[in-house]
N, C-alpha and C positions, 0 to 999 in steps of 0.2 A: 458494517455492511459486508455481505458476502455474496458469492456466486453459488447457485445451486448446480447440480450435475447437468441440468438442462441449459445452463448458461444464463439463467435469469438472476438479476440482482435482487437481493432480499435484505431487509433490515432485521438484524438479529437482536437488537435491543436498544433501549434508550435509557441513559443514566444521567443524573445530575450530580455533579461533584465539584467542589471548589478547588481541590488539588488533585493533580494526576501524578500518582507515584506507583511504585511497585505493588504496594498493598492494595491500592484501588484496582489496578489491572488484574491482580490475582483474583480478586473478588469477581470481576467481570468474567474472566475465563472460567472460573468455577461455576458461576451461574449458567453460562452457556452450555457447559458440559452437563450440568444437572437438568437442563431443559431439553436436552436431546441432540446437541451437536456432538457427533461421535468422533469426527476427525477433521483436521485442517491440513490440507496438502501444502499450500503455500500461503503465507501471511505477508502482505505488503504493508509496511508500517513506516512512519517517519521516525524522528529521533527521540521520541518520548522515553524518558528514563524508566527503566524497569519493565517496559512493555514486552520486549522480546523474551526476557527471562520468565515473565508471567505466562506467556504463551507456551514456552517449552516445558514449564512445570506441569501444565495440565495436558498439553498435546505435545509430548516429547519428540514426535517424529515430524512435526511441522517444519517446513523450511522457511526461514525468515528472509525476506527480501526488503532491503532498504529502498525507500522512495527515491528514484533517480532524479525526479524533478526537484525534490528538496535539496539533494546534493548539488545540483546545478545552481539553484538559487543561492545556496550558501556560498558556493565558489565565486559567483559573480558579485557578491557583496564586497569582495576585496578589490575589484577591478574598476579602473577609471571608466567614465562613460564612453570615451572615444575608442577604448580598446575592448569593450564588452563583446561586440560582434565577433571580433577575431578570436577571443578566448572561448566564447561559446562554440564557435566553429571547430576549434581544436579539441574541445572536450567531447564533441560529438564523435570524434574518431575513437574515443575510449568506449563509450556506452553503445555505440552502433557496431562495434567489432563483432565478427562472426564467432570468435572463440575467446576464452580467457587469455590465451597466449597472445593473440593479436591485441587484446585490450591492454595487456601489460606493456607490449612494445609501444603502443600509442601513448601510454602514460609516461614512458621514458622519454619519448619525443617531446611530449608536452613539458616535462620537467626541464629538458635542455633549453627549450625556447622561453619558458616563462618563469622559472624558479628565481632568476635574479631579481625580478620585480614582484612576483607574487608567490613566494614559497609556501604560504599557508594553504594554497589550493591543492597542490600535489600531496602535501602532508595530510590534508583532510581525506583525500581519496585513498591514500595508503592506509590511514587509520581505520577507515570504514570498509576496506576492500572486501572482507568476508561477507559483509551484508550487501555490497553492491553487485557482486559478480554472479550470484546464483542464476539470475535470469538469462545469462549468456549461454547457459547450457540448453536453453529451450529454443524452438523455432519461432519465427516472427509471430505466428498466430497466438502463441502463449505469452510472448513478451508483451503484447499489447494489453493483456489483461492484468499483468502483475507488476508492471514497472513503476506505477505511480499511485498515490492515494488521492489524486485529484477528484475522483468521483465522490468520495465521502467528504472531502473539504468543500466541494461545491454545494453539497447537500446541507452541511452545517452552516454555510454562509446564508443559505436561504432560510434556515431556521432562525438564525440570529436576526435576520431582517424582520421576520414575523414577530419575534419577541419585542424588538425595538419599536415597531409600528404600534403594537398593542399597548406598550407602556407598562402600567401597574397591573399586578395580579394579586388577588386576595390570598393566594396560597401557592406553594410549589406544586401541589397536586393540580391546580387549575392550569398552571403553565404547562405541565406535562401532558394534560389532556389536549390542549391546543396543539402542542407539538406532535402528539400521536396522530391527530386528525390530519395535520399537514403532511406528515409522512405517508399516510395512507393515500391521500390525494396525489401526492407526487409519484408514488409507486404505480398507481393505477393509470396515471396520465403519461408517464415518461418511461416506464420500465416494462412494457408489454412484450418487447422483443428480446431475444437472446443477444448476447454480445456478438459483435462482428467476428466472422471466421471461427465461431465457436465449434463447428463441426471438426475442424482441424485441431483445435486446442483440445477438445474432448478425446480425440483419438490419441493424442500425445499423452494425455493424463492416464488413459487406460494402459498404454505401453509402459509408462513409468511407475504408476501407482495402482496397477490392476488389482492386486491382492487386497490392498487397503480399501479400495472402492467396493469390492465385492463383500468384504467383511462388514463395512458400514452400511452398505446398500445392496443386500443380497438379490434384489429384483432388478438391479441395473443390467442393461443389455449392452 
């Protein structure tokens, strides 16, 4: 799933694969390029192995942003139920920081408070730091668009429900046809408006990526 220059969500493709690895994602990225995707400014992804490398191999200038929601969920897996609220509150100081420097200070404070009980949390944030912090260089309007993969996960959940309710299919092609029709209905029903605050986000994109946008989309104003 992607956002157009006008801020509208669009489904870029539908693939059925039993294993998700670097080879598969490279095939996906190559297909998107061959079908007309000229550039990707920012790609928000979860921790799928090989996905970021595959994006960079075809779209070398794309900025990879790790899903903050996934990072938070992973962190809270280590925490007892009674302390989850407090840990989540302190993690917010990291990803809600105005700058990377403030985020680093918040991470140090978090480590001092929680590392004795949950050292794996700060270790995970430090390990993934380069994928976590790109969105901190953007204003709130852009952060809203790029900080999580929840939109595509919600869509995939709806598709899984459709497959489960239908049960048996005579072929993979039949299943894909049903999913395609479901995607079209979802798009027409739920994605008619541009993303919130897209005007601000678009202005930022032009300031930061103006030459690339003009190259890929010469008629853009």
